N, C-alpha and C positions, 0 to 999 in steps of 0.2 A: 812242163816248161823245158826249152831247151838251155843247153848250158850257156851261150851266148846271151840269150835273154835274161837267164839268172843272174849272169855277170853283171849287165847293164843295169838291173834291178837294183843290185847291191852296190854297185859301185858309185852311185851317184852319193850314197850314204856317209861314206866317209870324209869327202869333204865339208858337205855341209856340217858335219859332228865336230870336225875341227874349227870350224867358225862358229857355232852355237856353243860348244862345249863350255868353254871359259864363262859364260854366262849362268850355267846352270848354277857354279856353287858360289857365285858372286853376292855380296852383302850392298843392298842399296846404301849410298852415304846417308849419314844423318844431319840435319841441320846442325849448324856450327861448326862443321867439318872444315880445315883448312884444305883450300883448292891451289893454291898458288903461294910461294913467298919468293920475294925479291931482297936483298938488303937484310938489315938487323930488324928484327921483330921477334915479340915475346907474347906469350899468355902467361898473366901474373909473372912469376919470376922464371917461366922455363922458356929459354931461347928457341927459336924456330928456324929451323934450316930447309934446305930441300928434302931431307929424308923426313921431315914433318907434315909434308903434304899427303893428304888420305889418311894419316894415321891420328895426327891431333885436332884438337876441336876444343870451342868453347862450351862451358857447361852455363848454365844461369848462373849471372851474377859476377862471372869472370870479367877480367878486361883484357884486351888485345892492346898492344901498344908497338908502334913501328919509330924507328930512328935511321932516316934515310933509308926508307924501305916502303914495299907494298905487299898487302897480303889481301888475297880474296879469300872470303867466307862463304860456304853455302848456305842461304836462306831458301827454305823450301816455301812454296805458294801456299799449298793446302794445310799448312801448321801456320800457328800462331807465332811466326819469328819477328824478333824485334831488333834493331841494333839502333844504340845513341852514340853519336860521334861528338864528344867531350870538345876539342879542338880540331880545327883545320890550319893546317902550316903550309905555306906555300907555293 
């Protein structure tokens, strides 16, 4: 194989590896994971903020509350996720 052909054959690998590489080590999010926080919100007594996105989540029996805020929670269709809304204001 000539040097030019070998360089072309290997040359496509690096851009593809840069795009796909981060996905190899990623862990899929779990049901109950907080995906978005705006305003004041908390899980139990733990206040949620921008840094909570992707790291904080709800466990079975925990409550999520908002005060002039919005929160997005991941529910997975393949699992038996359930969300109970106690009150809607607004």
